[in-house]
C-alpha positions in Angstrom: 2.6 17.8 2.6 5.2 15.2 1.7 4.5 11.5 1.8 6.9 8.7 2.7 7.2 5.0 3.4 9.8 4.3 6.1 11.0 1.5 8.4 11.3 1.7 12.2 12.7 -0.5 14.9 9.2 -0.9 16.5 8.9 -4.6 17.5 5.1 -4.8 18.2 3.7 -2.8 15.3 3.9 -4.4 11.8 2.6 -1.4 9.9 1.1 2.0 10.6 -0.8 4.3 8.2 -0.4 7.9 9.5 -2.9 10.4 7.9 -2.7 8.7 4.5 -4.6 10.3 1.7 -4.8 9.5 -2.0 -6.3 11.8 -4.6 -6.2 10.7 -8.2 -5.4 13.1 -11.0 -9.1 13.3 -12.0 -9.9 14.6 -8.5 -11.3 11.3 -7.1 -10.6 11.1 -3.4 -9.8 7.4 -2.8 -8.5 7.8 0.8 -8.7 10.7 3.1 -6.7 11.0 6.4 -6.6 7.2 6.9 -5.0 6.1 10.2 -4.5 2.4 10.9 -2.1 0.4 13.1 -1.6 -3.3 12.6 0.3 -5.3 15.2 2.7 -8.1 14.5 0.8 -11.4 14.1 -2.6 -9.7 13.8 -5.0 -10.8 11.0 -6.8 -7.8 9.5 -9.5 -7.6 6.8 -10.5 -4.4 5.1 -14.2 -4.5 4.5 -16.4 -1.9 2.9 -18.5 -0.9 -0.1 -17.2 -0.9 -3.6 -15.1 2.2 -4.2 -14.4 3.0 -0.5 -10.6 2.7 -0.9 -9.8 -0.9 0.2 -7.8 -1.7 -2.9 -6.1 1.7 -2.9 -4.9 1.2 0.7 -3.5 -2.3 -0.2 -1.8 -0.9 -3.3 -0.1 1.9 -1.3 0.9 -0.7 1.3 2.5 -2.8 -1.4 4.3 0.2 -2.9 2.2 0.1 -6.1 1.1 3.7 -5.9 2.0 7.1 -4.5 0.3 8.7 -1.6 -1.0 12.2 -1.9 -0.3 12.8 1.8 0.7 11.0 5.0 3.1 8.2 5.6 3.2 4.4 6.0 5.7 3.1 8.6 6.8 -0.5 8.7 8.0 -2.3 11.8 11.0 -4.7 11.7 9.8 -6.6 8.6 10.6 -5.5 5.1 7.5 -5.4 2.9 9.3 -6.8 -0.1 9.9 -10.1 1.7 6.8 -10.3 3.9 4.0 -9.0 1.8 1.7 -10.8 -0.6 -0.9 -9.1 -2.7 -3.6 -10.5 -5.0 -5.6 -8.2 -7.3 -9.4 -8.6 -7.4 -9.2 -8.8 -11.2 -6.3 -9.0 -13.7 -4.5 -5.7 -13.6 -1.6 -3.9 -15.2 0.4 -1.0 -13.7 -0.7 1.8 -16.0 2.5 3.8 -15.5 4.7 0.9 -16.4 5.8 -0.3 -19.8 4.8 -3.7 -21.2 8.2 -5.1 -20.2 8.0 -3.7 -16.7 4.6 -5.2 -16.2 5.8 -8.6 -17.4 8.9 -8.5 -15.2 7.2 -7.3 -12.0 6.7 -10.7 -10.4 10.3 -11.7 -11.4 11.7 -8.5 -9.8 9.8 -9.1 -6.6 11.2 -12.6 -6.3 14.7 -11.2 -6.6 
């Protein structure tokens, strides 16, 4: 099953997770068949036990990881301009070089 992030013309829905799954290389299932629809202007909190997939869902939403399956569809707003993300603890992107990690905030600013 292929995974994708796309943009639609939907005016009322800000973001939709459609059957999103994330399985890490070591076999850990971080998300399985996640479905979530967030409307424009809605305030949403992801709450759950440690290790249940909250941070994984946010990383996928921010484009900081690859889904194993499913899709994330954005409404009229582009995530690069409308999304803020704060890690729970200092973090580096393990697949990126040192320079790519250092330049990440600068690249996001444009």
